[in-house]
C-alpha positions as CSV (number, residue, x, y, z in Angstrom):
1,X,-4.1,-10.5,-9.8
2,X,-5.0,-11.9,-6.4
3,X,-8.2,-11.0,-4.8
4,X,-8.2,-8.2,-2.3
5,X,-5.3,-6.2,-3.6
6,X,-5.3,-2.4,-3.4
7,X,-3.6,0.3,-5.5
8,X,-2.8,3.5,-3.7
9,X,-3.3,5.9,-6.6
10,X,-1.9,9.0,-4.9
11,X,0.8,9.0,-2.1
12,X,4.0,10.8,-1.4
13,X,6.7,8.2,-0.6
14,X,9.5,10.8,-1.0
15,X,8.0,13.0,1.8
16,X,10.2,14.2,4.6
17,X,8.0,12.2,7.1
18,X,9.0,8.9,5.5
19,X,12.7,9.6,5.3
20,X,13.8,7.5,8.3
21,X,11.7,4.4,7.6
22,X,10.4,4.3,4.1
23,X,11.5,0.6,3.6
24,X,9.5,-0.5,6.6
25,X,6.5,1.6,5.4
26,X,6.5,-0.1,2.0
27,X,7.0,-3.6,3.4
28,X,4.2,-3.1,6.0
29,X,1.8,-1.7,3.4
30,X,2.5,-4.6,1.0
31,X,1.7,-7.1,3.7
32,X,-1.6,-5.1,4.2
33,X,-2.4,-5.8,0.5
34,X,-1.2,-2.7,-1.3
35,X,0.1,-4.0,-4.6
36,X,1.2,-0.7,-6.1
37,X,2.0,2.8,-4.9
38,X,1.5,5.6,-7.4
39,X,4.0,8.0,-5.9
40,X,3.6,11.6,-6.9
41,X,6.0,14.5,-6.5
42,X,5.5,18.2,-5.9
43,X,8.8,19.8,-6.7
44,X,11.9,19.0,-8.8
45,X,14.0,18.2,-5.7
46,X,12.0,14.9,-5.3
47,X,12.3,13.7,-8.9
48,X,15.6,11.7,-8.5
49,X,14.4,10.3,-5.2
50,X,11.2,8.9,-6.5
51,X,13.1,7.3,-9.5
52,X,15.6,5.8,-7.0
53,X,12.7,4.3,-5.0
54,X,11.0,3.0,-8.1
55,X,14.3,1.3,-9.1
56,X,14.6,-0.3,-5.6
57,X,11.0,-1.5,-5.7
58,X,10.3,-2.0,-9.5
59,X,7.3,-4.2,-8.8
60,X,5.4,-1.8,-6.6
61,X,6.6,1.8,-6.5
62,X,5.4,3.7,-9.6
63,X,7.0,7.1,-10.2
64,X,5.2,10.4,-11.2
65,X,6.8,13.8,-11.9
66,X,4.9,17.0,-11.3
67,X,5.3,20.5,-10.2
68,X,2.5,21.3,-7.6
69,X,0.6,24.6,-7.9
70,X,1.8,25.6,-4.4
71,X,5.5,25.6,-3.8
72,X,7.8,26.0,-0.8
73,X,7.8,24.4,2.6
74,X,5.4,24.7,5.5
75,X,6.9,28.0,6.7
76,X,7.0,29.7,3.3
77,X,4.3,28.6,0.8
78,X,3.7,30.5,-2.4
79,X,2.0,30.1,-5.8
80,X,4.0,28.3,-8.5
81,X,5.8,30.2,-11.3
82,X,6.8,29.1,-14.8
83,X,10.4,29.3,-13.6
84,X,9.7,26.4,-11.1
85,X,8.7,24.2,-14.0
86,X,11.4,25.3,-16.4
87,X,14.1,24.1,-14.0
88,X,12.4,20.7,-13.9
89,X,11.8,20.2,-17.7
90,X,15.1,18.3,-18.4
91,X,14.2,15.7,-15.8
92,X,10.9,14.9,-17.5
93,X,12.8,14.2,-20.7
94,X,15.6,12.2,-19.0
95,X,13.3,9.8,-17.1
96,X,10.2,9.8,-19.4
97,X,10.3,6.0,-19.8
98,X,10.2,5.4,-16.1
99,X,7.0,7.5,-15.4
100,X,3.5,6.1,-15.0
101,X,1.8,9.5,-14.8
102,X,2.3,13.3,-14.6
103,X,1.5,14.6,-11.1
104,X,0.9,16.1,-8.7
105,X,-0.2,19.0,-10.9
106,X,-3.3,21.2,-11.0
107,X,-4.8,24.4,-9.6
108,X,-5.0,25.7,-6.0
109,X,-6.9,28.9,-5.5
110,X,-6.7,28.9,-1.7
111,X,-7.0,32.7,-0.9
112,X,-4.1,32.9,1.6
113,X,-1.7,31.4,-0.9
114,X,-3.1,32.9,-4.1
115,X,-4.5,36.4,-3.9
116,X,-4.1,37.9,-7.4
117,X,-5.5,37.0,-10.8
118,X,-1.9,37.1,-12.1
119,X,-1.0,34.2,-9.7
120,X,-4.0,32.2,-10.9
121,X,-3.1,32.8,-14.5
122,X,0.5,31.7,-13.9
123,X,-0.8,28.5,-12.2
124,X,-2.9,27.8,-15.3
125,X,0.1,28.3,-17.5
126,X,2.2,25.8,-15.5
127,X,-0.7,23.4,-15.5
128,X,-1.2,23.7,-19.2
129,X,2.5,23.1,-19.9
130,X,2.5,19.9,-17.8
131,X,-0.7,18.7,-19.5
132,X,1.2,19.1,-22.8
133,X,4.0,16.9,-21.4
134,X,1.4,14.3,-20.4
135,X,-0.1,14.4,-24.0
136,X,3.3,14.1,-25.6
137,X,4.3,11.1,-23.3
138,X,0.8,9.6,-23.6
139,X,0.4,9.5,-19.7
140,X,-2.5,10.1,-17.4
141,X,-2.5,13.1,-15.0
142,X,-2.7,13.0,-11.2
143,X,-4.5,16.2,-10.3
144,X,-4.9,18.6,-7.3
145,X,-7.9,21.0,-7.3
146,X,-8.2,22.7,-3.9
147,X,-10.6,25.6,-3.9
148,X,-10.7,25.2,-7.7
149,X,-12.7,22.1,-8.4
150,X,-14.9,23.7,-11.1
151,X,-12.0,25.5,-12.8
152,X,-9.8,22.4,-12.8
153,X,-12.4,20.2,-14.4
154,X,-13.3,22.8,-17.0
155,X,-9.5,23.3,-17.8
156,X,-8.9,19.6,-18.2
157,X,-11.8,19.3,-20.6
158,X,-10.7,22.4,-22.5
159,X,-7.2,21.0,-22.9
160,X,-8.6,17.7,-24.3
161,X,-7.4,15.5,-21.4
162,X,-9.1,12.1,-21.3
163,X,-7.2,10.3,-18.5
164,X,-7.2,12.2,-15.2
165,X,-7.4,11.3,-11.5
166,X,-8.8,14.1,-9.4
167,X,-7.3,13.3,-6.0
168,X,-9.1,14.2,-2.8
169,X,-11.7,16.1,-4.8
170,X,-13.9,18.4,-2.6
171,X,-16.0,20.3,-5.2
172,X,-19.7,20.0,-5.6
173,X,-21.3,16.8,-6.8
174,X,-22.7,18.6,-9.9
175,X,-19.1,19.6,-10.8
176,X,-17.8,16.1,-10.2
177,X,-20.5,14.7,-12.5
178,X,-19.1,16.9,-15.3
179,X,-15.8,15.2,-14.7
180,X,-17.5,11.8,-14.7
181,X,-19.1,12.6,-18.1
182,X,-15.6,13.4,-19.4
183,X,-14.4,10.0,-18.2
184,X,-12.3,11.3,-15.2
185,X,-11.7,9.3,-12.0
186,X,-11.9,10.6,-8.4
187,X,-10.0,9.3,-5.4
188,X,-10.6,9.7,-1.7
189,X,-8.1,9.4,1.2
190,X,-8.8,8.0,4.7
191,X,-9.4,11.5,6.0
192,X,-12.9,11.3,4.5
193,X,-13.9,9.4,7.6
194,X,-13.2,12.4,9.9
195,X,-16.7,13.7,9.1
196,X,-19.5,13.1,6.6
197,X,-18.8,16.1,4.3
198,X,-17.9,13.9,1.3
199,X,-20.7,11.3,1.7
200,X,-23.1,13.0,-0.8
201,X,-20.2,13.4,-3.3
202,X,-19.1,9.8,-3.0
203,X,-22.7,8.6,-3.2
204,X,-23.2,10.4,-6.5
205,X,-20.0,9.5,-8.3
206,X,-20.4,6.1,-9.9
207,X,-18.1,3.4,-8.4
208,X,-16.7,2.9,-12.0
209,X,-15.1,6.4,-11.6
210,X,-13.6,6.0,-8.1
211,X,-10.1,5.0,-7.1
212,X,-8.5,4.7,-3.7
213,X,-5.7,6.8,-2.4
214,X,-4.0,7.7,1.0
215,X,-2.2,10.9,0.1
216,X,0.1,9.7,2.8
217,X,1.8,11.0,4.9
218,X,-1.1,13.5,5.0
219,X,-4.9,13.0,5.2
220,X,-5.1,10.0,7.5
221,X,-8.1,9.2,9.7
222,X,-6.5,11.3,12.5
223,X,-5.2,14.7,11.7
224,X,-2.3,14.6,14.2
225,X,-0.9,11.2,13.1
226,X,1.2,10.3,10.1
227,X,-0.8,8.5,7.4
228,X,0.6,5.4,5.6
229,X,-0.4,3.5,2.5
230,X,-1.5,0.5,4.6
231,X,-4.5,2.7,5.8
232,X,-6.0,2.5,2.3
233,X,-8.4,-0.1,3.6
234,X,-10.1,2.7,5.7
235,X,-11.0,4.6,2.5
236,X,-12.3,1.4,1.0
237,X,-14.5,0.6,4.0
238,X,-15.9,4.1,4.1
239,X,-16.8,4.2,0.4
240,X,-18.4,0.7,0.7
241,X,-20.5,1.9,3.7
242,X,-21.6,5.1,1.9
243,X,-22.6,3.3,-1.3
244,X,-24.1,0.3,0.5
245,X,-22.0,-2.3,-1.3
246,X,-19.4,-4.8,0.0
247,X,-15.8,-3.9,0.8
248,X,-14.7,-6.6,-1.6
249,X,-16.7,-5.0,-4.4
250,X,-15.1,-1.6,-3.8
251,X,-11.7,-3.1,-3.6
252,X,-12.2,-5.1,-6.9
253,X,-13.8,-2.3,-8.9
254,X,-11.4,0.5,-7.7
255,X,-8.4,-1.7,-8.5
256,X,-9.7,-2.4,-12.0
257,X,-10.4,1.4,-12.5
258,X,-6.8,2.1,-11.4
259,X,-5.3,-0.4,-13.8
260,X,-7.3,1.1,-16.6
261,X,-6.4,4.7,-15.7
262,X,-2.7,3.9,-15.3
263,X,-1.8,1.4,-18.1
264,X,1.9,1.5,-17.2
265,X,1.1,0.3,-13.7
266,X,-0.9,-2.5,-15.2
267,X,2.0,-3.4,-17.4
268,X,4.6,-3.4,-14.5
269,X,2.3,-5.6,-12.4
270,X,2.0,-8.1,-15.2
271,X,5.7,-8.2,-15.7
């Protein structure tokens, strides 16, 4: 692998915001050094689209299937139900050989979306079922944990998960270190540069447990602007500054971490 290549471990290439110019976005990002895009999904309606993209860009777009803990669109968001997952199950089976991970899955206990213990239990049920799929297919998981960092890490450990990426993790450093002990990785998008809230967390997580992500089109350096995978360098520079190491070191180590965490991505890049 050439020096200075990045892997965007968590992005949303099937998002509405990319619909008009996805080909340009991919080309531009590849020129900026992004070797692979681990493209997650949040609902079943995106599954065929991400497979289509992965077939068009077999050397760089890596497909993941997942049902996110929060469903619906911006105007009507709600907590996930088992029915949301049931409708998607045949697709996991149909495309299992094309997937590099299961995601975006996890827990989201944001109070204005999830107000009852029943909703939290249902989310855990949906999460557990998708962790089972990951175990059956021997795939890593790409995990969301908003307002539920501690519960998510405890749940992953309870379920015997070994290969997990906690994307945009915002829990306490002590909780993150429990994840580190379990062998999990953590990734941070360019939005971490908006303030220094994550500096302490990033300082305490060993570089060997960190990956890079953009979460594009969200979580760019500026809230009001669309984020793109090419901005991954911003995450890299920030982590390097916080840890007091070179940008090259962060790039190299995080790429190695990503290839270890996602063996199928490694395999595709070798091919």
